[in-house]
C-alpha positions, 0 to 999 in steps of 0.5 A: 390065712388072714392076708387072703381073707383081707384080699377077698374082703377088698374084692367084696367076696368075703365079709368079716363079722364080730358078735354077729355084726359085720366089720369094715375092712378097716376094723378087720385090719385093725384086729388082725394087726394086733396079731400080725404087725406086718399084715399091711406089707403082706397084704400089699404083696399078696394082693399084687401077686394075686392080681397078676394071676399067681396062686399065693399060699402060706410059707410059714413052715419054711420061715417065709411069708409066702410060697408062690406057684406059677400061673395055672399050676396047682399045689398038688401038681408041682412045687411052688416056684418062689419063696417070698420074703417081704421087706420094707424099703427102709429095712435092711438085711445082712449078707448072712440073712440073705444067704440063709433065706436063699439056702432055704429056698434052694433046699426046698426046690424054690427060688428066693423072691424078695418083695420090697414094699415102699412107702407108697405101697408099691412092690419091687421084686428081686429074684435070686439064684445060686451060681457056680463059680 
């Protein structure tokens, strides 16, 4: 997962190479950004969650950015707690889109976690739940 690779590089646990020459984090980010224009927002959220002690995995098959496991839980032990969808603070989401994302999370036994990234790369999280009326 590119976000995990970039995170590990920032923690000095991984080095990127191209044609047997090491790449800086900035060079690697630039190359990855050509494939994924949202990589910077994803990296901010991934890094924040990992530094808080959560296990973060890809959620591509769910149409989400990440799935996040509670602290100390392994993927083989239990379901992820959240499906994470990342939005910039300047973007918007319609009620229909929100309902669709929440339905996906609910149908996969997870909660929806919206991660809002602001212009200073701070993240605010909003968890949604179904309620019966």
